[in-house]
One Martini backbone bead per residue (centre of mass of N, CA, C, O) as a GRO file, in nm:
protein
  541
    1MET     BB    1  -2.423  -2.847   5.633
    2GLU     BB    2  -2.411  -3.057   5.865
    3ARG     BB    3  -2.094  -3.095   5.852
    4LEU     BB    4  -2.052  -2.787   5.954
    5SER     BB    5  -2.201  -2.861   6.237
    6THR     BB    6  -1.941  -2.776   6.434
    7ARG     BB    7  -1.712  -2.675   6.669
    8TRP     BB    8  -1.477  -2.661   6.466
    9MET     BB    9  -1.611  -2.473   6.257
   10ALA     BB   10  -1.673  -2.253   6.461
   11THR     BB   11  -1.375  -2.190   6.518
   12VAL     BB   12  -1.292  -2.108   6.234
   13ALA     BB   13  -1.495  -1.880   6.199
   14SER     BB   14  -1.393  -1.716   6.443
   15ILE     BB   15  -1.105  -1.675   6.344
   16TRP     BB   16  -1.177  -1.520   6.081
   17ILE     BB   17  -1.329  -1.292   6.215
   18GLN     BB   18  -1.101  -1.197   6.404
   19SER     BB   19  -0.898  -1.139   6.155
   20SER     BB   20  -1.107  -0.887   6.044
   21CYS     BB   21  -1.187  -0.694   6.327
   22GLY     BB   22  -0.907  -0.501   6.390
   23SER     BB   23  -0.948  -0.186   6.297
   24SER     BB   24  -0.875  -0.015   6.559
   25TYR     BB   25  -0.549  -0.073   6.511
   26THR     BB   26  -0.555   0.126   6.220
   27PHE     BB   27  -0.576   0.444   6.252
   28SER     BB   28  -0.301   0.550   6.124
   29VAL     BB   29  -0.376   0.506   5.822
   30TYR     BB   30  -0.643   0.732   5.824
   31SER     BB   31  -0.592   0.992   5.999
   32SER     BB   32  -0.478   1.196   5.791
   33VAL     BB   33  -0.730   1.209   5.599
   34LEU     BB   34  -0.927   1.291   5.819
   35LYS     BB   35  -0.787   1.556   5.898
   36SER     BB   36  -0.773   1.701   5.614
   37SER     BB   37  -1.076   1.673   5.513
   38GLN     BB   38  -1.195   1.811   5.800
   39GLY     BB   39  -0.999   2.026   5.940
   40TYR     BB   40  -0.823   1.920   6.168
   41ASP     BB   41  -0.678   1.912   6.457
   42GLN     BB   42  -0.512   1.730   6.686
   43SER     BB   43  -0.722   1.750   6.911
   44THR     BB   44  -0.965   1.654   6.744
   45LEU     BB   45  -0.849   1.382   6.660
   46ASP     BB   46  -0.819   1.277   6.953
   47THR     BB   47  -1.118   1.283   7.016
   48VAL     BB   48  -1.200   1.072   6.806
   49SER     BB   49  -1.009   0.850   6.922
   50VAL     BB   50  -1.149   0.811   7.194
   51PHE     BB   51  -1.408   0.680   7.066
   52LYS     BB   52  -1.259   0.433   6.978
   53ASP     BB   53  -1.177   0.326   7.259
   54ILE     BB   54  -1.459   0.311   7.375
   55GLY     BB   55  -1.595   0.127   7.162
   56ALA     BB   56  -1.375  -0.118   7.187
   57ASN     BB   57  -1.445  -0.155   7.524
   58ALA     BB   58  -1.765  -0.106   7.533
   59GLY     BB   59  -1.945  -0.428   7.572
   60VAL     BB   60  -2.225  -0.449   7.719
   61LEU     BB   61  -2.433  -0.479   7.488
   62SER     BB   62  -2.320  -0.742   7.373
   63GLY     BB   63  -2.363  -0.908   7.631
   64LEU     BB   64  -2.670  -0.869   7.654
   65LEU     BB   65  -2.741  -0.987   7.378
   66TYR     BB   66  -2.619  -1.265   7.417
   67SER     BB   67  -2.785  -1.349   7.664
   68SER     BB   68  -3.063  -1.316   7.532
   69VAL     BB   69  -3.029  -1.518   7.276
   70THR     BB   70  -2.925  -1.775   7.468
   71LEU     BB   71  -3.148  -1.778   7.716
   72ASN     BB   72  -3.446  -1.721   7.569
   73THR     BB   73  -3.378  -1.999   7.426
   74ARG     BB   74  -3.433  -2.320   7.449
   75ARG     BB   75  -3.317  -2.346   7.162
   76VAL     BB   76  -3.010  -2.324   7.019
   77ARG     BB   77  -3.003  -2.128   6.702
   78GLY     BB   78  -2.743  -1.963   6.666
   79GLY     BB   79  -2.742  -1.701   6.850
   80PRO     BB   80  -2.467  -1.543   6.778
   81TRP     BB   81  -2.560  -1.420   6.500
   82VAL     BB   82  -2.696  -1.167   6.612
   83VAL     BB   83  -2.436  -1.033   6.713
   84HIS     BB   84  -2.288  -1.031   6.445
   85ALA     BB   85  -2.495  -0.862   6.287
   86ALA     BB   86  -2.475  -0.609   6.464
   87GLY     BB   87  -2.174  -0.564   6.404
   88ALA     BB   88  -2.188  -0.540   6.091
   89ILE     BB   89  -2.369  -0.290   6.083
   90GLN     BB   90  -2.184  -0.099   6.240
   91CYS     BB   91  -1.934  -0.124   6.066
   92PHE     BB   92  -2.055  -0.020   5.805
   93LEU     BB   93  -2.169   0.252   5.897
   94GLY     BB   94  -1.919   0.384   6.021
   95TYR     BB   95  -1.714   0.358   5.773
   96PHE     BB   96  -1.895   0.461   5.546
   97LEU     BB   97  -1.945   0.747   5.662
   98MET     BB   98  -1.649   0.824   5.672
   99TRP     BB   99  -1.590   0.785   5.374
  100ALA     BB  100  -1.810   0.984   5.271
  101SER     BB  101  -1.677   1.231   5.410
  102VAL     BB  102  -1.392   1.221   5.277
  103VAL     BB  103  -1.507   1.215   4.960
  104GLY     BB  104  -1.793   1.393   4.956
  105LEU     BB  105  -2.078   1.239   4.955
  106ILE     BB  106  -2.114   1.402   5.213
  107PRO     BB  107  -2.150   1.625   5.427
  108GLN     BB  108  -1.974   1.774   5.657
  109PRO     BB  109  -1.942   1.679   5.964
  110GLY     BB  110  -1.947   1.707   6.274
  111VAL     BB  111  -1.774   1.610   6.540
  112PRO     BB  112  -1.995   1.449   6.690
  113LEU     BB  113  -2.068   1.274   6.440
  114MET     BB  114  -1.786   1.150   6.398
  115CYS     BB  115  -1.775   1.017   6.675
  116LEU     BB  116  -2.012   0.829   6.613
  117PHE     BB  117  -1.887   0.679   6.379
  118MET     BB  118  -1.642   0.573   6.540
  119PHE     BB  119  -1.798   0.425   6.756
  120LEU     BB  120  -1.947   0.225   6.574
  121ALA     BB  121  -1.701   0.094   6.442
  122ALA     BB  122  -1.562  -0.001   6.715
  123HIS     BB  123  -1.811  -0.143   6.855
  124SER     BB  124  -1.824  -0.395   6.670
  125GLN     BB  125  -1.589  -0.555   6.802
  126THR     BB  126  -1.746  -0.648   7.059
  127PHE     BB  127  -1.945  -0.837   6.909
  128PHE     BB  128  -1.750  -1.030   6.782
  129ASN     BB  129  -1.592  -1.105   7.040
  130THR     BB  130  -1.821  -1.212   7.217
  131ALA     BB  131  -1.930  -1.438   7.031
  132ASN     BB  132  -1.656  -1.593   7.003
  133VAL     BB  133  -1.556  -1.631   7.296
  134VAL     BB  134  -1.805  -1.749   7.443
  135SER     BB  135  -1.870  -1.986   7.250
  136SER     BB  136  -1.591  -2.120   7.275
  137LEU     BB  137  -1.597  -2.169   7.580
  138GLN     BB  138  -1.856  -2.348   7.566
  139ASN     BB  139  -1.721  -2.567   7.369
  140PHE     BB  140  -1.439  -2.545   7.575
  141PRO     BB  141  -1.444  -2.577   7.909
  142ASP     BB  142  -1.156  -2.729   7.976
  143TYR     BB  143  -1.004  -2.486   7.772
  144GLY     BB  144  -1.038  -2.171   7.819
  145GLY     BB  145  -0.756  -2.041   7.797
  146THR     BB  146  -0.683  -2.141   7.513
  147ILE     BB  147  -0.931  -2.035   7.347
  148VAL     BB  148  -0.910  -1.741   7.433
  149GLY     BB  149  -0.620  -1.700   7.333
  150ILE     BB  150  -0.683  -1.751   7.036
  151MET     BB  151  -0.897  -1.530   6.992
  152LYS     BB  152  -0.729  -1.291   7.103
  153GLY     BB  153  -0.486  -1.332   6.918
  154PHE     BB  154  -0.626  -1.280   6.642
  155LEU     BB  155  -0.713  -0.996   6.719
  156GLY     BB  156  -0.423  -0.883   6.769
  157ILE     BB  157  -0.332  -0.952   6.446
  158SER     BB  158  -0.550  -0.815   6.260
  159GLY     BB  159  -0.415  -0.546   6.199
  160ALA     BB  160  -0.177  -0.668   6.035
  161ILE     BB  161  -0.356  -0.805   5.824
  162LEU     BB  162  -0.500  -0.551   5.714
  163ILE     BB  163  -0.238  -0.408   5.623
  164GLN     BB  164  -0.164  -0.619   5.410
  165VAL     BB  165  -0.411  -0.568   5.235
  166TYR     BB  166  -0.355  -0.269   5.187
  167ASP     BB  167  -0.069  -0.295   5.055
  168ALA     BB  168  -0.180  -0.473   4.809
  169LEU     BB  169  -0.453  -0.294   4.716
  170CYS     BB  170  -0.428   0.034   4.866
  171LYS     BB  171  -0.168   0.182   4.867
  172GLY     BB  172  -0.201   0.530   4.929
  173LYS     BB  173  -0.535   0.481   5.001
  174PRO     BB  174  -0.706   0.558   5.276
  175SER     BB  175  -0.997   0.590   5.173
  176THR     BB  176  -1.019   0.299   5.064
  177TYR     BB  177  -0.971   0.165   5.337
  178LEU     BB  178  -1.236   0.254   5.464
  179LEU     BB  179  -1.412   0.090   5.269
  180MET     BB  180  -1.288  -0.184   5.342
  181LEU     BB  181  -1.382  -0.174   5.644
  182ALA     BB  182  -1.688  -0.177   5.569
  183LEU     BB  183  -1.680  -0.462   5.403
  184LEU     BB  184  -1.500  -0.700   5.501
  185PRO     BB  185  -1.597  -0.772   5.793
  186ALA     BB  186  -1.897  -0.791   5.718
  187PHE     BB  187  -1.873  -1.014   5.504
  188VAL     BB  188  -1.735  -1.233   5.672
  189THR     BB  189  -1.951  -1.249   5.891
  190LEU     BB  190  -2.206  -1.310   5.713
  191MET     BB  191  -2.082  -1.581   5.596
  192LEU     BB  192  -2.007  -1.723   5.908
  193MET     BB  193  -2.218  -1.687   6.151
  194PHE     BB  194  -2.385  -1.970   6.127
  195LEU     BB  195  -2.137  -2.148   6.244
  196VAL     BB  196  -2.172  -1.999   6.518
  197ARG     BB  197  -2.204  -2.217   6.791
  198ILE     BB  198  -2.356  -2.425   7.039
  199TYR     BB  199  -2.216  -2.721   7.177
  200LYS     BB  200  -2.170  -3.023   7.271
  201ALA     BB  201  -1.990  -3.203   7.457
  202THR     BB  202  -1.710  -3.417   7.417
  203THR     BB  203  -1.460  -3.702   7.390
  204GLY     BB  204  -1.238  -3.565   7.267
  205ASP     BB  205  -0.913  -3.433   7.174
  206ASP     BB  206  -0.891  -3.114   7.231
  207LYS     BB  207  -0.596  -3.035   7.291
  208LYS     BB  208  -0.464  -3.132   7.032
  209HIS     BB  209  -0.632  -2.935   6.836
  210LEU     BB  210  -0.573  -2.670   6.981
  211ASN     BB  211  -0.271  -2.690   6.919
  212GLY     BB  212  -0.310  -2.655   6.617
  213PHE     BB  213  -0.419  -2.366   6.627
  214SER     BB  214  -0.173  -2.252   6.778
  215ALA     BB  215   0.038  -2.310   6.558
  216VAL     BB  216  -0.089  -2.128   6.345
  217ALA     BB  217  -0.072  -1.865   6.503
  218LEU     BB  218   0.238  -1.862   6.529
  219ALA     BB  219   0.301  -1.865   6.226
  220ILE     BB  220   0.160  -1.598   6.156
  221ALA     BB  221   0.316  -1.417   6.352
  222GLY     BB  222   0.599  -1.478   6.237
  223TYR     BB  223   0.542  -1.381   5.949
  224LEU     BB  224   0.459  -1.089   6.021
  225MET     BB  225   0.724  -1.007   6.154
  226VAL     BB  226   0.901  -1.036   5.904
  227ILE     BB  227   0.743  -0.841   5.719
  228ILE     BB  228   0.760  -0.587   5.892
  229ILE     BB  229   1.069  -0.567   5.896
  230LEU     BB  230   1.112  -0.568   5.588
  231GLU     BB  231   0.935  -0.307   5.526
  232ASN     BB  232   1.137  -0.122   5.710
  233ILE     BB  233   1.390  -0.170   5.509
  234VAL     BB  234   1.220  -0.228   5.248
  235THR     BB  235   1.074  -0.183   4.927
  236LEU     BB  236   0.799  -0.332   4.808
  237PRO     BB  237   0.665  -0.448   4.550
  238LEU     BB  238   0.362  -0.531   4.433
  239TRP     BB  239   0.416  -0.836   4.375
  240ALA     BB  240   0.525  -0.894   4.663
  241ARG     BB  241   0.273  -0.811   4.823
  242ILE     BB  242   0.083  -1.018   4.692
  243CYS     BB  243   0.243  -1.272   4.773
  244THR     BB  244   0.229  -1.227   5.081
  245LEU     BB  245  -0.082  -1.236   5.092
  246ILE     BB  246  -0.130  -1.518   4.979
  247PHE     BB  247   0.032  -1.666   5.200
  248LEU     BB  248  -0.143  -1.563   5.434
  249LEU     BB  249  -0.408  -1.696   5.337
  250LEU     BB  250  -0.300  -1.984   5.356
  251LEU     BB  251  -0.253  -1.977   5.660
  252LEU     BB  252  -0.560  -1.909   5.728
  253ALA     BB  253  -0.654  -2.202   5.611
  254LEU     BB  254  -0.539  -2.417   5.821
  255PRO     BB  255  -0.775  -2.451   6.031
  256LEU     BB  256  -0.943  -2.634   5.846
  257GLY     BB  257  -0.761  -2.885   5.871
  258VAL     BB  258  -0.792  -2.920   6.175
  259ALA     BB  259  -1.102  -2.957   6.173
  260ILE     BB  260  -1.118  -3.206   5.991
  261LYS     BB  261  -0.948  -3.392   6.168
  262ALA     BB  262  -1.120  -3.368   6.425
  263GLN     BB  263  -1.388  -3.470   6.300
  264MET     BB  264  -1.288  -3.750   6.216
  265GLU     BB  265  -1.214  -3.848   6.502
  266ASP     BB  266  -1.494  -3.801   6.632
  267SER     BB  267  -1.655  -3.988   6.436
  268LYS     BB  268  -1.515  -4.255   6.527
  269ARG     BB  269  -1.616  -4.238   6.826
  270SER     BB  270  -1.892  -4.085   6.715
  271PRO     BB  271  -2.156  -4.140   6.491
  272GLN     BB  272  -2.307  -3.916   6.569
  273THR     BB  273  -2.445  -3.623   6.512
  274TYR     BB  274  -2.403  -3.314   6.558
  275SER     BB  275  -2.561  -3.096   6.794
  276THR     BB  276  -2.728  -2.861   6.920
  277ALA     BB  277  -2.766  -2.725   7.203
  278LYS     BB  278  -3.025  -2.713   7.450
  279GLN     BB  279  -2.800  -2.591   7.628
  280ILE     BB  280  -2.585  -2.450   7.809
  281THR     BB  281  -2.279  -2.498   7.867
  282SER     BB  282  -2.099  -2.582   8.105
  283PRO     BB  283  -1.858  -2.489   8.281
  284LYS     BB  284  -1.573  -2.511   8.396
  285PHE     BB  285  -1.522  -2.840   8.533
  286SER     BB  286  -1.761  -2.950   8.397
  287THR     BB  287  -1.996  -3.214   8.337
  288ALA     BB  288  -2.239  -3.410   8.207
  289GLU     BB  289  -2.246  -3.596   8.480
  290ASP     BB  290  -2.137  -3.319   8.655
  291PRO     BB  291  -2.324  -3.016   8.677
  292ILE     BB  292  -2.154  -2.858   8.868
  293GLU     BB  293  -2.138  -2.521   8.977
  294TYR     BB  294  -1.963  -2.200   8.969
  295HIS     BB  295  -1.969  -1.913   9.195
  296GLU     BB  296  -1.977  -1.626   9.337
  297LEU     BB  297  -2.111  -1.514   9.611
  298PRO     BB  298  -2.332  -1.231   9.693
  299SER     BB  299  -2.156  -1.201   9.948
  300ASP     BB  300  -1.929  -1.111  10.172
  301GLU     BB  301  -1.764  -1.370  10.143
  302GLY     BB  302  -1.752  -1.530   9.865
  303GLN     BB  303  -1.748  -1.847   9.912
  304VAL     BB  304  -1.669  -2.164   9.896
  305ARG     BB  305  -1.854  -2.449   9.942
  306ALA     BB  306  -1.753  -2.732  10.155
  307THR     BB  307  -1.746  -3.075  10.272
  308SER     BB  308  -1.490  -3.142  10.096
  309VAL     BB  309  -1.222  -3.187   9.887
  310ASN     BB  310  -1.440  -3.355   9.679
  311GLU     BB  311  -1.693  -3.168   9.786
  312MET     BB  312  -1.928  -2.941   9.639
  313LEU     BB  313  -2.144  -2.671   9.740
  314LEU     BB  314  -2.314  -2.511   9.482
  315ASP     BB  315  -2.452  -2.289   9.312
  316GLU     BB  316  -2.685  -2.304   9.042
  317GLU     BB  317  -2.636  -2.020   8.955
  318HIS     BB  318  -2.560  -1.745   8.774
  319LEU     BB  319  -2.422  -1.448   8.754
  320ASN     BB  320  -2.498  -1.138   8.712
  321LEU     BB  321  -2.396  -0.824   8.691
  322LEU     BB  322  -2.515  -0.714   8.959
  323GLN     BB  323  -2.413  -0.948   9.135
  324ALA     BB  324  -2.112  -0.918   9.068
  325MET     BB  325  -2.092  -0.611   9.172
  326ARG     BB  326  -2.132  -0.721   9.484
  327THR     BB  327  -1.843  -0.815   9.468
  328VAL     BB  328  -1.509  -0.822   9.534
  329ASN     BB  329  -1.384  -0.964   9.283
  330PHE     BB  330  -1.475  -0.765   9.069
  331TRP     BB  331  -1.303  -0.518   9.179
  332LEU     BB  332  -1.031  -0.651   9.172
  333LEU     BB  333  -1.033  -0.699   8.865
  334PHE     BB  334  -1.079  -0.408   8.776
  335ILE     BB  335  -0.827  -0.278   8.908
  336ALA     BB  336  -0.615  -0.457   8.778
  337MET     BB  337  -0.695  -0.368   8.482
  338MET     BB  338  -0.646  -0.064   8.516
  339CYS     BB  339  -0.341  -0.104   8.567
  340GLY     BB  340  -0.265  -0.285   8.319
  341MET     BB  341  -0.425  -0.196   8.064
  342GLY     BB  342  -0.397   0.111   8.099
  343SER     BB  343  -0.079   0.129   8.091
  344GLY     BB  344  -0.045  -0.020   7.821
  345LEU     BB  345  -0.213   0.174   7.640
  346ALA     BB  346  -0.049   0.429   7.711
  347THR     BB  347   0.214   0.332   7.584
  348ILE     BB  348   0.124   0.302   7.282
  349ASN     BB  349   0.004   0.595   7.253
  350ASN     BB  350   0.327   0.709   7.325
  351MET     BB  351   0.559   0.585   7.150
  352SER     BB  352   0.643   0.810   6.953
  353GLN     BB  353   0.718   1.029   7.165
  354ILE     BB  354   0.930   0.863   7.312
  355GLY     BB  355   1.118   0.817   7.071
  356GLU     BB  356   1.173   1.118   7.011
  357SER     BB  357   1.295   1.191   7.294
  358LEU     BB  358   1.529   0.946   7.237
  359SER     BB  359   1.624   0.953   6.926
  360TYR     BB  360   1.461   0.792   6.740
  361THR     BB  361   1.392   0.672   6.455
  362THR     BB  362   1.140   0.632   6.235
  363VAL     BB  363   1.192   0.333   6.179
  364GLU     BB  364   1.204   0.242   6.476
  365ILE     BB  365   0.921   0.336   6.555
  366ASN     BB  366   0.766   0.170   6.345
  367ASN     BB  367   0.861  -0.101   6.451
  368LEU     BB  368   0.743  -0.078   6.736
  369VAL     BB  369   0.445  -0.039   6.653
  370SER     BB  370   0.415  -0.292   6.472
  371LEU     BB  371   0.522  -0.511   6.693
  372TRP     BB  372   0.304  -0.487   6.911
  373SER     BB  373   0.102  -0.697   6.792
  374ILE     BB  374   0.286  -0.939   6.855
  375TRP     BB  375   0.313  -0.910   7.161
  376ASN     BB  376   0.012  -0.912   7.211
  377PHE     BB  377  -0.033  -1.195   7.104
  378LEU     BB  378   0.162  -1.353   7.289
  379GLY     BB  379   0.007  -1.280   7.546
  380ARG     BB  380  -0.271  -1.392   7.477
  381PHE     BB  381  -0.186  -1.679   7.405
  382GLY     BB  382   0.016  -1.760   7.636
  383ALA     BB  383  -0.163  -1.718   7.888
  384GLY     BB  384  -0.379  -1.926   7.818
  385TYR     BB  385  -0.198  -2.175   7.783
  386ILE     BB  386  -0.033  -2.168   8.051
  387SER     BB  387  -0.271  -2.159   8.251
  388ASP     BB  388  -0.379  -2.436   8.170
  389TYR     BB  389  -0.127  -2.602   8.229
  390LEU     BB  390  -0.096  -2.524   8.533
  391LEU     BB  391  -0.380  -2.616   8.618
  392HIS     BB  392  -0.375  -2.924   8.512
  393THR     BB  393  -0.076  -3.008   8.634
  394ARG     BB  394  -0.055  -2.809   8.925
  395GLY     BB  395  -0.304  -2.627   9.031
  396TRP     BB  396  -0.287  -2.336   8.938
  397ALA     BB  397  -0.407  -2.045   8.975
  398ARG     BB  398  -0.485  -1.813   8.741
  399PRO     BB  399  -0.420  -1.541   8.902
  400LEU     BB  400  -0.112  -1.591   8.922
  401LEU     BB  401  -0.043  -1.492   8.634
  402MET     BB  402  -0.138  -1.205   8.687
  403VAL     BB  403   0.069  -1.142   8.900
  404ILE     BB  404   0.321  -1.183   8.722
  405THR     BB  405   0.253  -0.979   8.488
  406LEU     BB  406   0.234  -0.722   8.666
  407ALA     BB  407   0.522  -0.731   8.773
  408THR     BB  408   0.655  -0.726   8.491
  409MET     BB  409   0.533  -0.458   8.397
  410ALA     BB  410   0.677  -0.283   8.602
  411ALA     BB  411   0.957  -0.343   8.484
  412GLY     BB  412   0.899  -0.227   8.201
  413HIS     BB  413   0.850   0.067   8.294
  414ILE     BB  414   1.135   0.105   8.410
  415VAL     BB  415   1.287   0.065   8.148
  416ILE     BB  416   1.162   0.311   8.003
  417ALA     BB  417   1.251   0.524   8.222
  418SER     BB  418   1.567   0.496   8.202
  419GLY     BB  419   1.693   0.548   7.889
  420PHE     BB  420   1.854   0.339   7.771
  421PRO     BB  421   1.990   0.186   7.523
  422GLY     BB  422   1.713   0.014   7.390
  423ASN     BB  423   1.467   0.031   7.592
  424LEU     BB  424   1.214   0.012   7.399
  425TYR     BB  425   1.246  -0.273   7.304
  426LEU     BB  426   1.229  -0.415   7.580
  427GLY     BB  427   0.981  -0.266   7.702
  428SER     BB  428   0.770  -0.334   7.474
  429ILE     BB  429   0.780  -0.637   7.507
  430VAL     BB  430   0.697  -0.660   7.803
  431VAL     BB  431   0.437  -0.485   7.797
  432GLY     BB  432   0.294  -0.622   7.557
  433ILE     BB  433   0.269  -0.908   7.678
  434CYS     BB  434   0.126  -0.825   7.945
  435TYR     BB  435  -0.114  -0.685   7.816
  436GLY     BB  436  -0.223  -0.928   7.652
  437SER     BB  437  -0.269  -1.123   7.895
  438GLN     BB  438  -0.514  -0.975   8.020
  439TRP     BB  439  -0.713  -1.041   7.775
  440SER     BB  440  -0.709  -1.353   7.849
  441LEU     BB  441  -0.754  -1.381   8.163
  442MET     BB  442  -1.010  -1.219   8.234
  443PRO     BB  443  -1.239  -1.385   8.091
  444THR     BB  444  -1.174  -1.659   8.223
  445ILE     BB  445  -1.203  -1.575   8.519
  446SER     BB  446  -1.492  -1.472   8.496
  447SER     BB  447  -1.620  -1.751   8.417
  448GLU     BB  448  -1.529  -1.896   8.688
  449ILE     BB  449  -1.637  -1.688   8.926
  450PHE     BB  450  -1.938  -1.616   8.768
  451GLY     BB  451  -1.986  -1.757   8.513
  452VAL     BB  452  -2.099  -1.814   8.171
  453ARG     BB  453  -2.383  -1.694   8.114
  454HIS     BB  454  -2.277  -1.368   8.182
  455MET     BB  455  -1.991  -1.313   8.066
  456GLY     BB  456  -2.018  -1.097   7.843
  457THR     BB  457  -2.106  -0.867   8.038
  458ILE     BB  458  -1.882  -0.879   8.254
  459PHE     BB  459  -1.614  -0.858   8.084
  460ASN     BB  460  -1.702  -0.591   7.939
  461THR     BB  461  -1.712  -0.422   8.197
  462ILE     BB  462  -1.417  -0.464   8.286
  463ALA     BB  463  -1.293  -0.345   8.013
  464ILE     BB  464  -1.340  -0.040   8.088
  465ALA     BB  465  -1.068  -0.008   8.242
  466SER     BB  466  -0.887   0.059   8.003
  467PRO     BB  467  -0.983   0.353   7.914
  468VAL     BB  468  -0.976   0.471   8.195
  469GLY     BB  469  -0.674   0.429   8.248
  470SER     BB  470  -0.567   0.564   7.990
  471TYR     BB  471  -0.669   0.848   8.051
  472ILE     BB  472  -0.524   0.897   8.315
  473TYR     BB  473  -0.227   0.834   8.211
  474SER     BB  474  -0.220   1.008   7.948
  475VAL     BB  475  -0.342   1.288   8.053
  476ARG     BB  476  -0.279   1.315   8.379
  477VAL     BB  477   0.027   1.224   8.340
  478ILE     BB  478   0.188   1.230   8.073
  479GLY     BB  479   0.080   1.499   7.953
  480TYR     BB  480   0.137   1.683   8.196
  481ILE     BB  481   0.445   1.631   8.227
  482TYR     BB  482   0.531   1.696   7.938
  483ASP     BB  483   0.434   1.994   7.934
  484LYS     BB  484   0.627   2.082   8.170
  485GLU     BB  485   0.899   1.987   8.009
  486ALA     BB  486   0.852   2.156   7.780
  487SER     BB  487   1.019   2.319   7.497
  488GLY     BB  488   0.978   2.560   7.286
  489GLU     BB  489   0.786   2.628   7.008
  490ASP     BB  490   0.677   2.307   6.978
  491ASP     BB  491   0.646   2.170   7.259
  492SER     BB  492   0.900   1.997   7.305
  493CYS     BB  493   1.069   1.690   7.420
  494TYR     BB  494   1.405   1.603   7.542
  495GLY     BB  495   1.468   1.313   7.700
  496THR     BB  496   1.431   1.137   7.993
  497ARG     BB  497   1.248   1.348   8.153
  498CYS     BB  498   0.973   1.329   7.993
  499PHE     BB  499   0.903   1.001   8.109
  500MET     BB  500   1.010   0.901   8.380
  501LEU     BB  501   0.790   0.974   8.591
  502SER     BB  502   0.551   0.843   8.448
  503PHE     BB  503   0.672   0.542   8.453
  504LEU     BB  504   0.704   0.528   8.757
  505ILE     BB  505   0.404   0.557   8.816
  506MET     BB  506   0.316   0.307   8.641
  507ALA     BB  507   0.478   0.107   8.807
  508SER     BB  508   0.316   0.157   9.066
  509VAL     BB  509   0.045   0.074   8.946
  510ALA     BB  510   0.127  -0.218   8.876
  511LEU     BB  511   0.186  -0.291   9.173
  512LEU     BB  512  -0.101  -0.252   9.264
  513GLY     BB  513  -0.216  -0.470   9.079
  514PHE     BB  514  -0.052  -0.696   9.207
  515LEU     BB  515  -0.183  -0.679   9.491
  516VAL     BB  516  -0.472  -0.729   9.396
  517ALA     BB  517  -0.413  -1.006   9.263
  518VAL     BB  518  -0.327  -1.143   9.522
  519ALA     BB  519  -0.602  -1.123   9.657
  520LEU     BB  520  -0.751  -1.289   9.440
  521PHE     BB  521  -0.587  -1.546   9.470
  522PHE     BB  522  -0.662  -1.609   9.772
  523ARG     BB  523  -0.978  -1.608   9.725
  524THR     BB  524  -0.952  -1.852   9.478
  525ARG     BB  525  -0.769  -2.098   9.549
  526ARG     BB  526  -0.969  -2.307   9.664
  527PHE     BB  527  -1.139  -2.343   9.412
  528TYR     BB  528  -0.915  -2.450   9.220
  529GLN     BB  529  -0.844  -2.699   9.386
  530LEU     BB  530  -1.129  -2.830   9.377
  531ALA     BB  531  -1.163  -2.832   9.069
  532VAL     BB  532  -0.928  -3.021   9.003
  533LEU     BB  533  -1.025  -3.260   9.175
  534ARG     BB  534  -1.288  -3.301   9.019
  535ARG     BB  535  -1.156  -3.358   8.746
  536LEU     BB  536  -1.002  -3.613   8.842
  537LYS     BB  537  -1.264  -3.767   8.927
  538HIS     BB  538  -1.425  -3.629   8.650
  539PRO     BB  539  -1.333  -3.684   8.360
  540SER     BB  540  -1.398  -3.534   8.021
  541ARG     BB  541  -1.111  -3.637   7.859
   0.00000   0.00000   0.00000
């Protein structure tokens, strides 16, 4: 067991947990049986779905629990496992009770109770995500963007992975799929959660082996993209679906090989056995020899204090949530995410209706919806990796990439609004990648400007911007304008006019996010310049 207690094995365990816990992205698989078994109309089903979005994004409790179990224990004894266990319990209870309702094992619950079941099921995802992302960032402080991108990327494609399991084992049985969602993520998490710990930083070649994990992630995403397109063109027999699943599982086993190789190389450099950290690893740009830390000061200025270009006098403590909320940078990040994440989520939530209005075929619409998880993954993974590369090689502040992606997202919304032939293919790629990038950049930037100690609580609070923005843009903008343009007995709308104004408004919103991100970039640029200079002066790798 001691040989398994390394940060590399912790990374593998986190990757596998992330790959199994994206059930909130597969609502469409079981929504029909939920609707028919409970006698819901579409409006009621949408209400239940809203609680899914709230649960999957409101992760403040998971952040508070993570901070509590890792900060109040002098010696960190695998503290993240408590957060994992809480998530596994919620996941099992939420999906099991939904399954029991669908199959008639328990009396049909009222709508408020079903909303609670859905909230519990989706809320578990925030616990898994917080434990994996924050512990990974603490284990690899010098490459926060890359490791967060890897974790967020695997979460992004986990929905496609779960659907492959469904297709191979219980296709055509959505009620059985609900039971699988109750058991599989909880089982995987309970089996692996004790491996996810916080370890001391070492002198190994982290970047080289993190690139190995990145290569595996890209291979899995490419394989899933091919399978998704193939399944939308031809119907695969059962034996073929089982074979594709087995090959997918083999690909998911590859991170273990990367971890073994990394551990062997680290063991050659340092013969002592890795031990669990006695205290939380210092945040990015800090080293064991030079543990000076940074966060934004909760004053009106909120500026980094420096005596020279190579010497920073920084506050010793990390900001907690309330202190962070007193800063300008917190609200700049929140507003930027409400513009970017919110408009991106509103886009995917209405993708089917947009396709129908523009006369896309059912197969084309299914392709667009299925491939969204791939674009989402590429954004999550790519933004983390590229932002690390630009920061370490050119000293570019990480918020600059947020500026670029929000400007690009605005262009993607304009493409969708234009309505030219094939616009949804191009527009969904652009918006999907930019949407995913926000989920990778936001946690990393949060850890850097507010400190890593309370990062779980802070970035999960900022993530609430996603469902808030989605509600405003989906209901108050897209839904309202669509209903005004709709005609006919079925209240349907056809043509470019149905969504043109809505997406032009969302393009303007994305441009607003771009301007807010520009302000954040200029406020933090000096810090990133000084941080890179300190790293060059005191390299930890």
